[in-house]
N, CA, C and O atoms as a GROMACS GRO file, in nm:
protein
  472
    1UNK      N    1   2.272  -0.053   0.767
    1UNK     CA    2   2.250   0.030   0.621
    1UNK      C    3   2.297   0.157   0.646
    1UNK      O    4   2.268   0.213   0.751
    2UNK      N    5   2.366   0.210   0.562
    2UNK     CA    6   2.409   0.352   0.563
    2UNK      C    7   2.304   0.434   0.500
    2UNK      O    8   2.295   0.441   0.378
    3UNK      N    9   2.222   0.497   0.583
    3UNK     CA   10   2.109   0.576   0.539
    3UNK      C   11   2.139   0.694   0.442
    3UNK      O   12   2.058   0.731   0.356
    4UNK      N   13   2.265   0.753   0.464
    4UNK     CA   14   2.298   0.866   0.371
    4UNK      C   15   2.323   0.814   0.241
    4UNK      O   16   2.283   0.880   0.146
    5UNK      N   17   2.384   0.704   0.218
    5UNK     CA   18   2.412   0.643   0.097
    5UNK      C   19   2.289   0.608   0.025
    5UNK      O   20   2.266   0.641  -0.092
    6UNK      N   21   2.208   0.537   0.103
    6UNK     CA   22   2.079   0.488   0.069
    6UNK      C   23   1.993   0.602  -0.001
    6UNK      O   24   1.946   0.594  -0.114
    7UNK      N   25   1.980   0.707   0.086
    7UNK     CA   26   1.888   0.824   0.032
    7UNK      C   27   1.940   0.881  -0.087
    7UNK      O   28   1.865   0.903  -0.183
    8UNK      N   29   2.089   0.914  -0.091
    8UNK     CA   30   2.153   0.967  -0.208
    8UNK      C   31   2.121   0.894  -0.331
    8UNK      O   32   2.084   0.948  -0.436
    9UNK      N   33   2.138   0.754  -0.309
    9UNK     CA   34   2.115   0.676  -0.443
    9UNK      C   35   1.964   0.667  -0.480
    9UNK      O   36   1.936   0.671  -0.600
   10UNK      N   37   1.874   0.657  -0.394
   10UNK     CA   38   1.736   0.637  -0.458
   10UNK      C   39   1.681   0.782  -0.492
   10UNK      O   40   1.600   0.798  -0.583
   11UNK      N   41   1.724   0.878  -0.422
   11UNK     CA   42   1.681   1.010  -0.473
   11UNK      C   43   1.714   1.046  -0.605
   11UNK      O   44   1.633   1.108  -0.674
   12UNK      N   45   1.836   1.011  -0.651
   12UNK     CA   46   1.891   1.023  -0.796
   12UNK      C   47   1.822   0.933  -0.878
   12UNK      O   48   1.778   0.976  -0.985
   13UNK      N   49   1.803   0.805  -0.845
   13UNK     CA   50   1.759   0.707  -0.940
   13UNK      C   51   1.612   0.688  -0.948
   13UNK      O   52   1.566   0.634  -1.049
   14UNK      N   53   1.534   0.729  -0.853
   14UNK     CA   54   1.383   0.691  -0.842
   14UNK      C   55   1.311   0.824  -0.829
   14UNK      O   56   1.207   0.833  -0.894
   15UNK      N   57   1.345   0.919  -0.761
   15UNK     CA   58   1.263   1.027  -0.714
   15UNK      C   59   1.302   1.173  -0.790
   15UNK      O   60   1.218   1.259  -0.815
   16UNK      N   61   1.426   1.181  -0.818
   16UNK     CA   62   1.473   1.316  -0.858
   16UNK      C   63   1.483   1.404  -0.746
   16UNK      O   64   1.594   1.453  -0.720
   17UNK      N   65   1.386   1.431  -0.678
   17UNK     CA   66   1.387   1.518  -0.554
   17UNK      C   67   1.291   1.455  -0.448
   17UNK      O   68   1.199   1.382  -0.486
   18UNK      N   69   1.312   1.482  -0.322
   18UNK     CA   70   1.228   1.430  -0.218
   18UNK      C   71   1.144   1.539  -0.167
   18UNK      O   72   1.188   1.654  -0.168
   19UNK      N   73   1.016   1.508  -0.118
   19UNK     CA   74   0.947   1.602  -0.037
   19UNK      C   75   0.967   1.545   0.108
   19UNK      O   76   0.996   1.426   0.117
   20UNK      N   77   0.955   1.609   0.204
   20UNK     CA   78   0.961   1.579   0.341
   20UNK      C   79   0.869   1.455   0.367
   20UNK      O   80   0.908   1.358   0.432
   21UNK      N   81   0.749   1.464   0.316
   21UNK     CA   82   0.659   1.357   0.332
   21UNK      C   83   0.722   1.230   0.279
   21UNK      O   84   0.707   1.129   0.349
   22UNK      N   85   0.788   1.220   0.167
   22UNK     CA   86   0.846   1.099   0.112
   22UNK      C   87   0.962   1.052   0.201
   22UNK      O   88   0.978   0.931   0.220
   23UNK      N   89   1.043   1.142   0.256
   23UNK     CA   90   1.145   1.107   0.340
   23UNK      C   91   1.089   1.049   0.463
   23UNK      O   92   1.139   0.946   0.508
   24UNK      N   93   0.982   1.109   0.525
   24UNK     CA   94   0.926   1.039   0.646
   24UNK      C   95   0.870   0.909   0.619
   24UNK      O   96   0.880   0.817   0.700
   25UNK      N   97   0.808   0.899   0.499
   25UNK     CA   98   0.748   0.758   0.478
   25UNK      C   99   0.847   0.648   0.459
   25UNK      O  100   0.827   0.532   0.498
   26UNK      N  101   0.968   0.695   0.390
   26UNK     CA  102   1.081   0.595   0.386
   26UNK      C  103   1.142   0.560   0.523
   26UNK      O  104   1.169   0.446   0.561
   27UNK      N  105   1.157   0.668   0.589
   27UNK     CA  106   1.211   0.648   0.736
   27UNK      C  107   1.125   0.551   0.814
   27UNK      O  108   1.174   0.460   0.881
   28UNK      N  109   0.981   0.576   0.800
   28UNK     CA  110   0.898   0.500   0.880
   28UNK      C  111   0.897   0.349   0.837
   28UNK      O  112   0.887   0.263   0.925
   29UNK      N  113   0.907   0.315   0.703
   29UNK     CA  114   0.930   0.178   0.670
   29UNK      C  115   1.056   0.123   0.719
   29UNK      O  116   1.062   0.014   0.776
   30UNK      N  117   1.157   0.200   0.696
   30UNK     CA  118   1.299   0.151   0.753
   30UNK      C  119   1.295   0.113   0.891
   30UNK      O  120   1.347   0.008   0.929
   31UNK      N  121   1.227   0.205   0.981
   31UNK     CA  122   1.220   0.201   1.124
   31UNK      C  123   1.140   0.073   1.150
   31UNK      O  124   1.175  -0.004   1.240
   32UNK      N  125   1.035   0.048   1.077
   32UNK     CA  126   0.956  -0.069   1.085
   32UNK      C  127   1.033  -0.200   1.081
   32UNK      O  128   1.022  -0.290   1.164
   33UNK      N  129   1.122  -0.200   0.962
   33UNK     CA  130   1.211  -0.309   0.935
   33UNK      C  131   1.299  -0.336   1.052
   33UNK      O  132   1.319  -0.453   1.086
   34UNK      N  133   1.357  -0.228   1.122
   34UNK     CA  134   1.448  -0.241   1.226
   34UNK      C  135   1.370  -0.309   1.342
   34UNK      O  136   1.413  -0.406   1.404
   35UNK      N  137   1.251  -0.246   1.365
   35UNK     CA  138   1.174  -0.308   1.479
   35UNK      C  139   1.141  -0.456   1.470
   35UNK      O  140   1.148  -0.531   1.567
   36UNK      N  141   1.101  -0.495   1.343
   36UNK     CA  142   1.080  -0.623   1.316
   36UNK      C  143   1.197  -0.723   1.292
   36UNK      O  144   1.180  -0.842   1.267
   37UNK      N  145   1.324  -0.654   1.303
   37UNK     CA  146   1.430  -0.745   1.279
   37UNK      C  147   1.465  -0.780   1.136
   37UNK      O  148   1.551  -0.864   1.111
   38UNK      N  149   1.403  -0.718   1.049
   38UNK     CA  150   1.430  -0.738   0.890
   38UNK      C  151   1.563  -0.687   0.859
   38UNK      O  152   1.579  -0.565   0.859
   39UNK      N  153   1.660  -0.765   0.833
   39UNK     CA  154   1.793  -0.712   0.787
   39UNK      C  155   1.829  -0.760   0.652
   39UNK      O  156   1.927  -0.711   0.595
   40UNK      N  157   1.761  -0.847   0.599
   40UNK     CA  158   1.795  -0.897   0.462
   40UNK      C  159   1.756  -0.785   0.349
   40UNK      O  160   1.638  -0.758   0.326
   41UNK      N  161   1.850  -0.728   0.287
   41UNK     CA  162   1.830  -0.613   0.213
   41UNK      C  163   1.737  -0.653   0.095
   41UNK      O  164   1.677  -0.563   0.036
   42UNK      N  165   1.722  -0.773   0.058
   42UNK     CA  166   1.627  -0.821  -0.052
   42UNK      C  167   1.482  -0.782   0.006
   42UNK      O  168   1.401  -0.717  -0.060
   43UNK      N  169   1.459  -0.827   0.131
   43UNK     CA  170   1.320  -0.810   0.176
   43UNK      C  171   1.300  -0.647   0.185
   43UNK      O  172   1.201  -0.594   0.134
   44UNK      N  173   1.392  -0.579   0.248
   44UNK     CA  174   1.375  -0.435   0.261
   44UNK      C  175   1.344  -0.365   0.119
   44UNK      O  176   1.259  -0.277   0.103
   45UNK      N  177   1.426  -0.420   0.020
   45UNK     CA  178   1.411  -0.356  -0.114
   45UNK      C  179   1.271  -0.392  -0.164
   45UNK      O  180   1.212  -0.309  -0.233
   46UNK      N  181   1.218  -0.501  -0.137
   46UNK     CA  182   1.086  -0.549  -0.182
   46UNK      C  183   0.992  -0.459  -0.132
   46UNK      O  184   0.909  -0.401  -0.203
   47UNK      N  185   1.005  -0.445   0.003
   47UNK     CA  186   0.890  -0.366   0.068
   47UNK      C  187   0.894  -0.222   0.018
   47UNK      O  188   0.789  -0.170  -0.018
   48UNK      N  189   1.003  -0.158   0.015
   48UNK     CA  190   1.025  -0.025  -0.038
   48UNK      C  191   0.973  -0.003  -0.186
   48UNK      O  192   0.911   0.097  -0.223
   49UNK      N  193   1.004  -0.103  -0.261
   49UNK     CA  194   0.961  -0.103  -0.417
   49UNK      C  195   0.794  -0.119  -0.410
   49UNK      O  196   0.720  -0.052  -0.482
   50UNK      N  197   0.750  -0.209  -0.320
   50UNK     CA  198   0.598  -0.225  -0.337
   50UNK      C  199   0.544  -0.098  -0.291
   50UNK      O  200   0.457  -0.046  -0.362
   51UNK      N  201   0.584  -0.031  -0.174
   51UNK     CA  202   0.532   0.096  -0.130
   51UNK      C  203   0.548   0.200  -0.233
   51UNK      O  204   0.458   0.282  -0.253
   52UNK      N  205   0.662   0.203  -0.303
   52UNK     CA  206   0.685   0.310  -0.415
   52UNK      C  207   0.581   0.305  -0.517
   52UNK      O  208   0.528   0.409  -0.557
   53UNK      N  209   0.546   0.180  -0.564
   53UNK     CA  210   0.447   0.165  -0.667
   53UNK      C  211   0.312   0.185  -0.612
   53UNK      O  212   0.239   0.258  -0.679
   54UNK      N  213   0.265   0.135  -0.505
   54UNK     CA  214   0.133   0.117  -0.446
   54UNK      C  215   0.089   0.251  -0.389
   54UNK      O  216  -0.031   0.279  -0.383
   55UNK      N  217   0.179   0.331  -0.350
   55UNK     CA  218   0.131   0.461  -0.302
   55UNK      C  219   0.168   0.575  -0.405
   55UNK      O  220   0.177   0.692  -0.366
   56UNK      N  221   0.189   0.543  -0.525
   56UNK     CA  222   0.214   0.625  -0.636
   56UNK      C  223   0.322   0.734  -0.609
   56UNK      O  224   0.307   0.855  -0.627
   57UNK      N  225   0.434   0.671  -0.562
   57UNK     CA  226   0.559   0.734  -0.512
   57UNK      C  227   0.546   0.828  -0.393
   57UNK      O  228   0.644   0.892  -0.355
   58UNK      N  229   0.422   0.839  -0.329
   58UNK     CA  230   0.425   0.927  -0.223
   58UNK      C  231   0.494   0.882  -0.093
   58UNK      O  232   0.527   0.957  -0.001
   59UNK      N  233   0.509   0.748  -0.101
   59UNK     CA  234   0.571   0.673   0.032
   59UNK      C  235   0.491   0.691   0.149
   59UNK      O  236   0.544   0.667   0.258
   60UNK      N  237   0.363   0.732   0.145
   60UNK     CA  238   0.274   0.754   0.253
   60UNK      C  239   0.150   0.664   0.226
   60UNK      O  240   0.105   0.650   0.112
   61UNK      N  241   0.097   0.602   0.337
   61UNK     CA  242  -0.027   0.524   0.300
   61UNK      C  243  -0.132   0.614   0.250
   61UNK      O  244  -0.159   0.724   0.297
   62UNK      N  245  -0.194   0.550   0.143
   62UNK     CA  246  -0.307   0.618   0.066
   62UNK      C  247  -0.420   0.526   0.041
   62UNK      O  248  -0.413   0.403   0.052
   63UNK      N  249  -0.526   0.593   0.009
   63UNK     CA  250  -0.637   0.516  -0.028
   63UNK      C  251  -0.649   0.506  -0.181
   63UNK      O  252  -0.617   0.598  -0.257
   64UNK      N  253  -0.700   0.378  -0.223
   64UNK     CA  254  -0.695   0.360  -0.356
   64UNK      C  255  -0.746   0.470  -0.443
   64UNK      O  256  -0.842   0.537  -0.404
   65UNK      N  257  -0.690   0.496  -0.562
   65UNK     CA  258  -0.725   0.597  -0.646
   65UNK      C  259  -0.855   0.539  -0.718
   65UNK      O  260  -0.868   0.420  -0.743
   66UNK      N  261  -0.951   0.639  -0.748
   66UNK     CA  262  -1.073   0.589  -0.811
   66UNK      C  263  -1.196   0.629  -0.720
   66UNK      O  264  -1.188   0.620  -0.597
   67UNK      N  265  -1.303   0.671  -0.782
   67UNK     CA  266  -1.412   0.725  -0.702
   67UNK      C  267  -1.522   0.601  -0.676
   67UNK      O  268  -1.507   0.485  -0.716
   68UNK      N  269  -1.614   0.644  -0.614
   68UNK     CA  270  -1.706   0.537  -0.564
   68UNK      C  271  -1.763   0.442  -0.685
   68UNK      O  272  -1.792   0.325  -0.661
   69UNK      N  273  -1.774   0.488  -0.798
   69UNK     CA  274  -1.817   0.411  -0.906
   69UNK      C  275  -1.718   0.307  -0.952
   69UNK      O  276  -1.750   0.193  -0.984
   70UNK      N  277  -1.593   0.356  -0.952
   70UNK     CA  278  -1.486   0.247  -0.979
   70UNK      C  279  -1.472   0.143  -0.872
   70UNK      O  280  -1.467   0.024  -0.904
   71UNK      N  281  -1.464   0.183  -0.741
   71UNK     CA  282  -1.455   0.104  -0.634
   71UNK      C  283  -1.566  -0.008  -0.630
   71UNK      O  284  -1.542  -0.126  -0.604
   72UNK      N  285  -1.699   0.046  -0.661
   72UNK     CA  286  -1.804  -0.039  -0.661
   72UNK      C  287  -1.801  -0.149  -0.772
   72UNK      O  288  -1.833  -0.266  -0.750
   73UNK      N  289  -1.763  -0.103  -0.885
   73UNK     CA  290  -1.733  -0.187  -1.001
   73UNK      C  291  -1.649  -0.288  -0.972
   73UNK      O  292  -1.676  -0.403  -1.004
   74UNK      N  293  -1.541  -0.257  -0.908
   74UNK     CA  294  -1.426  -0.356  -0.902
   74UNK      C  295  -1.446  -0.450  -0.771
   74UNK      O  296  -1.408  -0.567  -0.767
   75UNK      N  297  -1.510  -0.385  -0.666
   75UNK     CA  298  -1.498  -0.478  -0.553
   75UNK      C  299  -1.633  -0.496  -0.474
   75UNK      O  300  -1.641  -0.549  -0.363
   76UNK      N  301  -1.727  -0.452  -0.538
   76UNK     CA  302  -1.865  -0.476  -0.462
   76UNK      C  303  -1.954  -0.586  -0.528
   76UNK      O  304  -1.939  -0.624  -0.644
   77UNK      N  305  -2.051  -0.636  -0.437
   77UNK     CA  306  -2.140  -0.743  -0.493
   77UNK      C  307  -2.234  -0.691  -0.614
   77UNK      O  308  -2.285  -0.767  -0.696
   78UNK      N  309  -2.248  -0.554  -0.614
   78UNK     CA  310  -2.327  -0.500  -0.714
   78UNK      C  311  -2.249  -0.451  -0.837
   78UNK      O  312  -2.305  -0.390  -0.929
   79UNK      N  313  -2.102  -0.483  -0.836
   79UNK     CA  314  -2.030  -0.439  -0.942
   79UNK      C  315  -2.015  -0.546  -1.039
   79UNK      O  316  -2.097  -0.638  -1.044
   80UNK      N  317  -1.910  -0.540  -1.120
   80UNK     CA  318  -1.899  -0.627  -1.243
   80UNK      C  319  -1.839  -0.766  -1.202
   80UNK      O  320  -1.833  -0.854  -1.287
   81UNK      N  321  -1.794  -0.788  -1.074
   81UNK     CA  322  -1.740  -0.908  -1.037
   81UNK      C  323  -1.803  -0.954  -0.903
   81UNK      O  324  -1.733  -0.959  -0.802
   82UNK      N  325  -1.931  -0.988  -0.902
   82UNK     CA  326  -1.997  -1.008  -0.771
   82UNK      C  327  -1.948  -1.132  -0.709
   82UNK      O  328  -1.938  -1.136  -0.587
   83UNK      N  329  -1.915  -1.239  -0.788
   83UNK     CA  330  -1.857  -1.363  -0.727
   83UNK      C  331  -1.729  -1.346  -0.664
   83UNK      O  332  -1.702  -1.403  -0.558
   84UNK      N  333  -1.646  -1.267  -0.727
   84UNK     CA  334  -1.506  -1.251  -0.670
   84UNK      C  335  -1.533  -1.178  -0.536
   84UNK      O  336  -1.483  -1.218  -0.431
   85UNK      N  337  -1.619  -1.062  -0.541
   85UNK     CA  338  -1.638  -0.992  -0.412
   85UNK      C  339  -1.688  -1.082  -0.302
   85UNK      O  340  -1.643  -1.070  -0.188
   86UNK      N  341  -1.781  -1.170  -0.334
   86UNK     CA  342  -1.840  -1.258  -0.233
   86UNK      C  343  -1.723  -1.345  -0.178
   86UNK      O  344  -1.708  -1.359  -0.057
   87UNK      N  345  -1.640  -1.402  -0.267
   87UNK     CA  346  -1.532  -1.498  -0.238
   87UNK      C  347  -1.432  -1.431  -0.149
   87UNK      O  348  -1.370  -1.498  -0.066
   88UNK      N  349  -1.415  -1.297  -0.161
   88UNK     CA  350  -1.330  -1.218  -0.072
   88UNK      C  351  -1.388  -1.154   0.049
   88UNK      O  352  -1.322  -1.076   0.118
   89UNK      N  353  -1.514  -1.188   0.075
   89UNK     CA  354  -1.575  -1.133   0.203
   89UNK      C  355  -1.663  -1.009   0.187
   89UNK      O  356  -1.736  -0.966   0.277
   90UNK      N  357  -1.652  -0.958   0.073
   90UNK     CA  358  -1.741  -0.828   0.034
   90UNK      C  359  -1.891  -0.885   0.002
   90UNK      O  360  -1.928  -0.916  -0.111
   91UNK      N  361  -1.962  -0.894   0.111
   91UNK     CA  362  -2.113  -0.952   0.091
   91UNK      C  363  -2.205  -0.869   0.103
   91UNK      O  364  -2.319  -0.912   0.086
   92UNK      N  365  -2.189  -0.736   0.132
   92UNK     CA  366  -2.292  -0.643   0.148
   92UNK      C  367  -2.284  -0.521   0.057
   92UNK      O  368  -2.173  -0.477   0.025
   93UNK      N  369  -2.387  -0.471   0.018
   93UNK     CA  370  -2.375  -0.360  -0.073
   93UNK      C  371  -2.285  -0.243  -0.002
   93UNK      O  372  -2.298  -0.214   0.117
   94UNK      N  373  -2.204  -0.188  -0.077
   94UNK     CA  374  -2.123  -0.079  -0.012
   94UNK      C  375  -1.984  -0.132   0.036
   94UNK      O  376  -1.891  -0.054   0.056
   95UNK      N  377  -1.970  -0.272   0.054
   95UNK     CA  378  -1.842  -0.311   0.096
   95UNK      C  379  -1.725  -0.278  -0.007
   95UNK      O  380  -1.609  -0.261   0.029
   96UNK      N  381  -1.766  -0.272  -0.128
   96UNK     CA  382  -1.659  -0.231  -0.230
   96UNK      C  383  -1.586  -0.108  -0.200
   96UNK      O  384  -1.464  -0.102  -0.215
   97UNK      N  385  -1.661  -0.004  -0.158
   97UNK     CA  386  -1.600   0.122  -0.122
   97UNK      C  387  -1.522   0.104   0.013
   97UNK      O  388  -1.404   0.136   0.028
   98UNK      N  389  -1.608   0.045   0.116
   98UNK     CA  390  -1.563   0.028   0.258
   98UNK      C  391  -1.424  -0.048   0.260
   98UNK      O  392  -1.336  -0.013   0.339
   99UNK      N  393  -1.407  -0.151   0.175
   99UNK     CA  394  -1.292  -0.234   0.181
   99UNK      C  395  -1.200  -0.225   0.053
   99UNK      O  396  -1.136  -0.322   0.011
  100UNK      N  397  -1.199  -0.101  -0.006
  100UNK     CA  398  -1.106  -0.079  -0.121
  100UNK      C  399  -0.966  -0.073  -0.075
  100UNK      O  400  -0.949  -0.071   0.047
  101UNK      N  401  -0.872  -0.071  -0.145
  101UNK     CA  402  -0.730  -0.062  -0.118
  101UNK      C  403  -0.693   0.058  -0.047
  101UNK      O  404  -0.733   0.169  -0.083
  102UNK      N  405  -0.610   0.039   0.063
  102UNK     CA  406  -0.559   0.154   0.131
  102UNK      C  407  -0.424   0.107   0.198
  102UNK      O  408  -0.399  -0.013   0.212
  103UNK      N  409  -0.342   0.201   0.236
  103UNK     CA  410  -0.221   0.175   0.309
  103UNK      C  411  -0.095   0.190   0.210
  103UNK      O  412  -0.097   0.246   0.100
  104UNK      N  413   0.007   0.134   0.265
  104UNK     CA  414   0.128   0.122   0.177
  104UNK      C  415   0.120   0.020   0.069
  104UNK      O  416   0.182   0.035  -0.036
  105UNK      N  417   0.040  -0.093   0.096
  105UNK     CA  418   0.036  -0.199  -0.001
  105UNK      C  419  -0.108  -0.223  -0.059
  105UNK      O  420  -0.136  -0.325  -0.122
  106UNK      N  421  -0.188  -0.131  -0.037
  106UNK     CA  422  -0.329  -0.124  -0.094
  106UNK      C  423  -0.396  -0.253  -0.047
  106UNK      O  424  -0.436  -0.336  -0.129
  107UNK      N  425  -0.408  -0.270   0.081
  107UNK     CA  426  -0.486  -0.384   0.134
  107UNK      C  427  -0.629  -0.367   0.088
  107UNK      O  428  -0.691  -0.261   0.101
  108UNK      N  429  -0.681  -0.481   0.032
  108UNK     CA  430  -0.820  -0.467  -0.035
  108UNK      C  431  -0.889  -0.605   0.015
  108UNK      O  432  -0.826  -0.706   0.047
  109UNK      N  433  -1.025  -0.590   0.016
  109UNK     CA  434  -1.124  -0.693   0.041
  109UNK      C  435  -1.143  -0.720   0.188
  109UNK      O  436  -1.046  -0.716   0.265
  110UNK      N  437  -1.260  -0.745   0.227
  110UNK     CA  438  -1.303  -0.743   0.376
  110UNK      C  439  -1.228  -0.863   0.435
  110UNK      O  440  -1.179  -0.850   0.548
  111UNK      N  441  -1.215  -0.979   0.370
  111UNK     CA  442  -1.142  -1.092   0.429
  111UNK      C  443  -0.982  -1.057   0.473
  111UNK      O  444  -0.922  -1.108   0.567
  112UNK      N  445  -0.939  -0.971   0.392
  112UNK     CA  446  -0.792  -0.930   0.419
  112UNK      C  447  -0.791  -0.824   0.532
  112UNK      O  448  -0.702  -0.822   0.617
  113UNK      N  449  -0.896  -0.735   0.530
  113UNK     CA  450  -0.895  -0.640   0.643
  113UNK      C  451  -0.918  -0.722   0.779
  113UNK      O  452  -0.863  -0.685   0.883
  114UNK      N  453  -0.993  -0.825   0.774
  114UNK     CA  454  -1.017  -0.907   0.889
  114UNK      C  455  -0.876  -0.976   0.944
  114UNK      O  456  -0.837  -0.984   1.061
  115UNK      N  457  -0.821  -1.017   0.838
  115UNK     CA  458  -0.675  -1.094   0.867
  115UNK      C  459  -0.595  -1.001   0.922
  115UNK      O  460  -0.518  -1.038   1.011
  116UNK      N  461  -0.597  -0.869   0.882
  116UNK     CA  462  -0.499  -0.775   0.923
  116UNK      C  463  -0.553  -0.699   1.058
  116UNK      O  464  -0.487  -0.611   1.114
  117UNK      N  465  -0.674  -0.740   1.101
  117UNK     CA  466  -0.753  -0.690   1.222
  117UNK      C  467  -0.757  -0.538   1.222
  117UNK      O  468  -0.733  -0.472   1.322
  118UNK      N  469  -0.792  -0.482   1.092
  118UNK     CA  470  -0.829  -0.348   1.081
  118UNK      C  471  -0.987  -0.316   1.089
  118UNK      O  472  -1.026  -0.200   1.080
   0.00000   0.00000   0.00000
């Protein structure tokens, strides 16, 4: 992949301008693709698009937006979806905040954290 062409095109079409942090994040994802041997541009595009949306265009791993009240409501057994919380491994009070979305793809739920070994 020609990174100069890549950065020129996405800067113009998606970002308008880049912060150094966004460039660093993009380079980090592209480097991971190289290390893992991912060469299919469709997969690379999917990973970059997911990170673009899930990180609110920062291209840096972030914690899910929303405060304790929101995260409890969405993911905790004391929230508005207790059966879904339990089904996904959030079985203790406070798990909703502890296992809320974070990262490039907003990994969520205790079961998924365990699968990712975080």
